[in-house]
Structures are given as structure tokens and as C-alpha cells.
C-alpha positions as CSV (number, residue, x, y, z in Angstrom):
1,M,6.5,-27.6,17.4
2,T,5.9,-24.8,14.8
3,T,8.6,-23.5,12.6
4,V,8.5,-19.8,12.0
5,A,9.9,-18.5,8.7
6,Y,10.2,-14.8,7.9
7,T,9.9,-13.9,4.2
8,D,10.4,-10.8,2.0
9,G,10.7,-9.8,-1.6
10,A,12.5,-6.8,-3.2
11,C,12.7,-5.3,-6.7
12,S,14.8,-2.6,-8.1
13,G,12.6,-0.6,-10.4
14,N,9.4,-2.7,-10.0
15,P,9.5,-4.1,-12.6
16,G,13.2,-4.8,-12.7
17,P,15.7,-7.2,-11.2
18,G,14.4,-8.7,-8.0
19,G,15.2,-10.9,-5.0
20,W,13.4,-13.0,-2.5
21,A,14.5,-14.4,0.9
22,W,13.2,-16.5,3.8
23,A,14.9,-17.2,7.1
24,V,14.1,-19.2,10.3
25,P,15.2,-17.4,13.6
26,G,18.5,-19.0,14.6
27,G,18.2,-21.5,11.7
28,A,18.2,-22.0,8.0
29,F,17.9,-19.3,5.3
30,A,17.7,-19.0,1.6
31,A,17.6,-16.2,-1.0
32,G,17.3,-16.1,-4.7
33,A,17.0,-13.7,-7.6
34,D,15.1,-13.0,-10.9
35,P,16.5,-10.6,-13.5
36,A,13.1,-9.2,-14.6
37,T,10.2,-9.3,-12.1
38,T,8.1,-7.3,-9.7
39,N,8.0,-6.8,-6.0
40,Q,4.7,-8.7,-5.6
41,R,6.1,-11.7,-7.5
42,M,9.1,-11.7,-5.3
43,E,6.9,-11.6,-2.2
44,I,4.9,-14.6,-3.4
45,T,8.1,-16.5,-4.4
46,A,9.6,-15.9,-1.0
47,A,6.5,-17.5,0.7
48,L,6.4,-20.3,-1.8
49,E,10.1,-21.2,-1.3
50,A,9.7,-21.0,2.5
51,V,6.7,-23.5,2.4
52,R,8.6,-25.8,0.0
53,A,11.7,-25.9,2.2
54,N,10.2,-26.2,5.7
55,P,8.1,-29.4,6.3
56,G,5.9,-29.7,9.4
57,R,3.8,-27.1,11.1
58,L,4.8,-23.7,9.7
59,E,4.1,-20.0,10.3
60,V,5.1,-17.7,7.5
61,V,5.7,-14.1,8.7
62,S,5.6,-11.5,5.9
63,D,5.3,-7.7,5.7
64,S,3.3,-8.1,2.5
65,T,-0.5,-7.8,2.9
66,Y,-0.7,-9.1,-0.7
67,V,0.5,-12.5,0.6
68,V,-0.9,-12.5,4.1
69,N,-4.4,-11.3,3.2
70,C,-4.7,-13.9,0.4
71,F,-4.8,-16.6,3.2
72,R,-6.1,-14.6,6.1
73,D,-9.1,-13.3,4.1
74,R,-9.3,-16.4,1.9
75,W,-9.1,-14.6,-1.4
76,W,-8.0,-17.9,-3.0
77,E,-11.5,-19.4,-2.4
78,G,-13.1,-16.8,-4.7
79,W,-10.3,-17.2,-7.3
80,L,-10.9,-20.9,-7.4
81,R,-14.7,-20.6,-7.4
82,R,-14.6,-18.1,-10.3
83,G,-12.0,-20.0,-12.3
84,W,-9.0,-17.8,-11.5
85,V,-10.6,-14.4,-12.1
86,N,-10.9,-11.8,-9.5
87,S,-13.9,-9.9,-8.2
88,Q,-13.7,-7.5,-11.2
89,R,-13.8,-10.5,-13.5
90,K,-10.2,-10.0,-14.5
91,P,-7.5,-12.8,-14.6
92,V,-5.8,-13.1,-11.3
93,A,-2.3,-11.6,-11.5
94,N,0.7,-13.8,-10.9
95,R,-1.4,-17.0,-11.1
96,D,1.7,-19.0,-12.1
97,L,3.0,-18.4,-8.6
98,W,-0.2,-18.2,-6.6
99,E,-1.5,-21.5,-7.9
100,P,1.4,-23.7,-6.7
101,L,1.5,-21.8,-3.3
102,I,-2.2,-22.2,-2.7
103,T,-2.2,-25.8,-3.8
104,L,0.7,-26.6,-1.4
105,V,-0.8,-24.7,1.5
106,R,-4.2,-26.5,1.0
107,D,-2.6,-29.9,0.6
108,R,-0.5,-29.5,3.8
109,G,-3.1,-28.0,6.0
110,D,-0.4,-26.9,8.6
111,V,0.7,-23.5,7.2
112,T,-0.5,-20.2,8.7
113,F,0.4,-16.6,7.8
114,R,1.1,-13.6,10.0
115,W,1.7,-10.0,9.0
116,V,4.6,-7.9,10.5
117,K,5.2,-4.2,9.9
118,G,8.0,-3.7,7.4
119,H,10.9,-1.6,8.7
120,G,9.3,-1.6,12.1
121,G,12.3,-2.8,14.1
122,D,11.7,-6.6,13.9
123,P,15.2,-8.0,13.5
124,M,14.1,-11.0,11.4
125,N,12.1,-8.8,9.1
126,E,15.1,-6.6,8.7
127,L,17.3,-9.7,8.0
128,V,15.1,-11.1,5.2
129,D,14.7,-7.6,3.8
130,R,18.5,-7.2,3.5
131,L,18.8,-10.7,2.1
132,A,16.2,-9.9,-0.6
133,V,17.7,-6.6,-1.5
134,E,21.2,-8.1,-1.7
135,A,19.8,-10.8,-4.0
136,A,18.1,-8.2,-6.2
137,L,21.3,-6.2,-6.5
138,T,23.8,-9.1,-7.0
139,Q,21.4,-11.5,-8.7
140,R,23.2,-14.4,-6.8
141,P,21.5,-17.0,-4.6
142,R,22.5,-17.7,-1.0
143,S,21.5,-20.3,1.5
144,G,22.7,-21.9,4.8
145,D,21.8,-23.8,7.9
146,R,22.2,-20.8,10.2
147,P,21.8,-17.0,9.9
148,P,24.4,-15.4,7.6
149,P,27.2,-13.7,9.5
150,E,27.5,-10.9,6.9
151,L,25.0,-8.8,5.0
152,G,25.0,-5.9,2.7
153,P,24.5,-2.5,4.5
154,P,20.9,-1.2,4.9
155,D,19.7,1.8,3.0
156,A,22.1,4.6,4.2
157,S,19.3,7.2,3.8
158,G,17.2,5.5,6.4
159,R,14.2,5.9,4.1
160,P,11.8,3.1,3.3
161,S,12.5,1.5,0.0
162,P,9.8,1.6,-2.8
163,A,9.2,-2.1,-2.1
164,A,8.6,-1.5,1.6
165,I,6.3,1.4,0.8
166,E,4.3,-0.8,-1.6
167,A,4.1,-3.6,0.9
168,A,3.2,-1.7,4.0
169,P,-0.5,-1.6,4.7
170,L,-2.5,1.4,5.8
171,P,-3.9,1.2,9.3
172,G,-7.5,0.3,10.2
173,H,-10.2,0.6,7.6
174,P,-8.7,3.2,5.2
175,V,-11.0,5.5,3.1
176,A,-9.4,7.9,0.6
177,V,-11.0,11.3,0.0
178,L,-10.2,12.7,-3.4
179,G,-11.8,15.1,-5.9
180,H,-12.1,18.7,-7.2
181,R,-9.6,21.5,-6.7
182,P,-10.9,24.8,-5.1
183,S,-11.8,26.3,-8.5
184,E,-14.6,23.8,-8.8
185,L,-15.6,24.2,-5.2
186,G,-16.6,27.8,-5.1
187,G,-13.1,29.4,-5.1
188,W,-9.8,29.4,-3.2
189,G,-11.1,30.9,0.0
190,E,-13.8,29.7,2.4
191,N,-17.2,29.8,0.7
192,P,-20.6,28.2,0.9
193,V,-19.8,25.4,-1.5
194,A,-16.7,24.3,0.3
195,A,-18.4,24.5,3.6
196,S,-21.3,22.3,2.4
197,V,-18.9,19.7,1.0
198,R,-16.9,19.7,4.3
199,R,-20.1,19.2,6.2
200,R,-21.4,16.5,4.0
201,L,-18.0,14.7,4.1
202,G,-18.2,14.8,7.9
203,E,-21.7,13.3,7.9
204,I,-20.6,10.4,5.6
205,L,-17.4,9.7,7.6
206,R,-19.4,9.7,10.8
207,A,-21.8,7.1,9.4
208,K,-18.9,5.0,8.1
209,R,-17.3,5.0,11.5
210,E,-20.5,3.4,12.9
211,L,-19.8,0.5,10.5
212,H,-16.0,0.6,10.9
213,P,-14.8,1.8,14.3
214,D,-11.2,1.6,13.0
215,L,-12.0,4.1,10.2
216,V,-9.0,6.0,9.0
217,V,-9.2,8.8,6.4
218,V,-6.4,8.9,3.7
219,S,-5.6,12.1,1.9
220,G,-2.8,13.8,0.0
221,L,-3.8,17.2,1.4
222,R,-4.1,18.8,-2.0
223,L,-6.1,22.0,-1.9
224,G,-9.8,21.3,-2.4
225,A,-11.6,18.1,-1.7
226,E,-8.5,16.4,-0.1
227,T,-8.0,19.1,2.4
228,L,-11.7,19.3,3.1
229,G,-11.8,15.6,3.8
230,V,-9.0,15.9,6.4
231,E,-10.7,18.9,8.0
232,A,-13.9,16.9,8.2
233,A,-12.1,13.9,9.7
234,A,-10.3,16.1,12.3
235,A,-13.7,17.7,13.3
236,E,-15.1,14.2,13.9
237,G,-12.1,13.0,15.8
238,I,-11.3,10.5,13.0
239,P,-7.6,9.7,12.5
240,Y,-6.1,10.4,9.1
241,V,-3.0,9.4,7.1
242,V,-1.3,11.8,4.7
243,V,0.1,10.3,1.5
244,L,2.4,12.6,-0.5
245,P,3.6,12.1,-4.1
246,Y,6.9,13.8,-3.3
247,P,8.4,16.0,-0.5
248,D,6.9,19.4,0.3
249,P,4.3,19.7,-2.5
250,E,3.0,22.8,-0.8
251,Q,6.0,24.9,-1.7
252,P,4.4,26.8,-4.6
253,W,1.3,27.7,-2.5
254,P,0.6,31.1,-0.8
255,A,1.9,31.4,2.7
256,P,-1.5,30.9,4.5
257,A,-2.2,27.7,2.5
258,R,1.4,26.4,3.2
259,D,0.9,27.0,6.9
260,H,-2.5,25.3,7.0
261,F,-1.1,22.3,5.1
262,R,1.8,21.9,7.6
263,E,-0.6,22.2,10.5
264,L,-2.8,19.4,9.1
265,R,0.2,17.3,8.2
266,A,1.4,17.6,11.8
267,G,-1.9,16.1,13.0
268,A,-1.7,13.0,10.9
269,V,-1.1,9.6,12.5
270,D,1.3,8.9,9.7
271,V,2.9,10.6,6.7
272,I,3.9,8.5,3.7
273,T,6.0,10.0,0.9
274,L,6.1,7.9,-2.2
275,D,8.9,9.5,-4.0
276,H,11.8,11.2,-2.1
277,T,12.8,13.3,-5.1
278,A,10.9,16.5,-6.0
279,P,9.9,16.7,-9.6
280,G,11.7,19.1,-11.9
281,S,8.8,20.1,-14.1
282,R,5.0,20.3,-14.1
283,E,4.8,17.2,-16.3
284,R,6.8,15.2,-13.8
285,A,4.7,16.5,-11.0
286,A,1.6,15.4,-12.8
287,G,3.1,12.0,-13.3
288,A,4.0,11.7,-9.6
289,L,0.4,12.7,-8.7
290,A,-1.0,10.0,-11.1
291,R,1.3,7.4,-9.4
292,R,0.0,8.5,-6.0
293,D,-3.6,8.1,-7.1
294,D,-2.8,4.6,-8.4
295,W,-1.1,3.8,-5.1
296,L,-4.1,4.9,-3.1
297,A,-6.4,2.9,-5.3
298,R,-4.4,-0.2,-4.5
299,H,-4.1,0.4,-0.7
300,V,-7.5,1.8,0.5
301,A,-10.7,-0.1,1.2
302,E,-13.0,2.6,0.0
303,A,-12.9,6.0,-1.7
304,L,-15.0,9.2,-1.4
305,L,-14.8,11.2,-4.6
306,V,-16.0,14.8,-4.7
307,W,-17.0,15.0,-8.4
308,N,-19.5,16.9,-10.4
309,R,-19.6,14.0,-12.9
310,T,-18.4,16.2,-15.8
311,D,-14.7,16.7,-15.1
312,G,-12.7,14.4,-17.5
313,S,-9.7,13.9,-15.3
314,L,-11.8,12.9,-12.3
315,A,-13.8,10.6,-14.6
316,R,-10.6,8.7,-15.3
317,L,-9.8,8.6,-11.6
318,H,-13.3,7.3,-10.9
319,R,-12.8,4.4,-13.4
320,S,-9.5,3.5,-11.8
321,L,-10.9,3.5,-8.3
322,V,-13.9,1.3,-9.5
323,D,-11.4,-1.1,-11.3
324,H,-9.4,-1.5,-8.1
325,L,-12.1,-1.4,-5.4
326,G,-15.4,-2.3,-7.1
327,E,-18.3,0.0,-7.8
328,E,-19.9,-0.5,-4.4
329,E,-16.8,0.8,-2.6
330,V,-16.5,4.1,-4.5
331,W,-18.8,6.9,-3.2
332,V,-19.4,10.0,-5.3
333,L,-20.3,13.3,-3.6
334,E,-21.5,15.9,-6.0
335,P,-20.7,19.4,-4.9
């Protein structure tokens, strides 16, 4: 017999007050809180508490790739081998939680992990999500021998929470395309430089698909390199995901550019909007864009950066991508 325990973590503000929860279908559950934490720490804590509380053969089901991939892809082996530093030679984040969880899973030898899509209609995933959110908001623990009869209401907006957006993985082998705006690519209309970049992006993506048949291009559809990357993907028949920093970023653009943006957005296999409130100033828009770039760096497997190696803002983006992905996974295409 294998016990199945669903787990989830939530955080209001990330960092901020957080909650964790685990639950067995038709059986026991528990939830707890932390006044100052992060979403990732709550995801690890939920798994740790589930393993501690459920002896015998156990399957932990989580919507956190951060938790599941640690064991599925055996990240922990590299951490132990390198003395608790990651592949970029930096200390492993949240070691104080990872270490007891990894030790317990290794000692037991009967714990497996499975990923489930967050907010995908799985009733147990929804249950632990609501328990974790409730714990984060109330900062009160709960537990019982059977599923709780009452829960706080789900998000009335129907929108994924920031925690769910952070935890949800991109499909397939995701490759982000980023880089210059049109002013550095020959101008705002079709021109030889933009056409050359589009063609070369298509060649690179075609080659990458040979290595990764599940290749997915990820783009924010900003004018310039991001749009060219999606156009190249569409021409090659490669699926793409659009990640927006906030709703309708195309509103200030000329009508033809807005229409093209919406046409490409409609062809995406998924559209992820990180912040559901439009910024009220250019400064806030720039901040939202920076947060989007950081989100992409955390969630993609590789990046293609269209960069002339002189632009300072793209130099900073390049360093961030290398920090997250490693130098060998960041490809620079010079226009």
C-alpha cells in the first residue's frame, strides 16, 4: 500500500506571511504557518511535514517543480557532492529545509515525488492550495484525521495567485528569446537586419528541436527580438508561450503593431500574465519588465539573447541569465 499525500505552499507577498499544507485523499491533513517566509520555503516545508507525518511507502504530489525536480532530477546529489553549493558555486538556498527533507527521504528509501499542474482542476491540489492560503492569511495551524468540512473561499477573481504562477512549470523544453528593440535591429519596419535575425533565429531553433523534440519558445512579444523569435518559431512550427509582465502591454503601440501582437498572442499555446494590474508610470512598467525577465531566467531551460555585446541593459540581462542557467545555456546572437 502506498499513501498519497498532496502538498502545497503559499505566501502573501513572497516574502511575507506564508502557509503550508498536506492532505491524504479521504484521510488526514495538516496545515501550518510562518509569519515571514517565501513561497519556495513553504513548498519545501509542506513536503517535509508530509514525509514526517506519513510512515510507510509514500508518494508526495506537488505542483512545485522546485520540490519535485530536486528528487526527480536528483539535484540533491550534486549539492551533497559539492558541499551544499549549486552548479554556479553558490550556497544552496533554503538548505536548512532541504537538508532534513533530503536526509529523511534518503534514510527511508520509500518516498517518491510526482508533479501535478497547479489550478488544473485536481480536487486534492485545490484542497491543499486553499488550506495553505488559509494558513498564510490566518497564521493559524489546522489538522485532522479526515478532510476538513469547511475551507476559505477560493480567489474570487479566478486568476492564479502569484504563488501558483511561480510554481507552475513551463511546458516541454522552454527556451526564451530576448534582446534588442527595433531601434537596434535596423528600424521599426521590416528591414534586412530584422529579416536576417529572424532567419538566424529560425535556424538555431530548428537545430535545437533536433536535440529537444519538445522544444517550446518563450517570449514576452515585445517589439524587436522577442517578436522575431515568435515569428521564427511559428514559421518552423514550434509551439510558443507568451509571458506578459502585465495586461495589454501593447496598448501604447501603433495600430498595426497592436494587431500583429494580438495575432501572435492568439497563436500561443499558453499566455501567462505575471501581474494583473497595469503599471501607472514608466518607472513601474520598467520594474514590471525587470521582474518578468527575472521570472523567465528562473523558469526556462535555455535562453537566446539577440545582443550586440555593447548595450548595457542587455549586458545586465545576460549576467542574470548566466547566473540562473549557466554560461553554456545562454546563446548570444549578434545582429
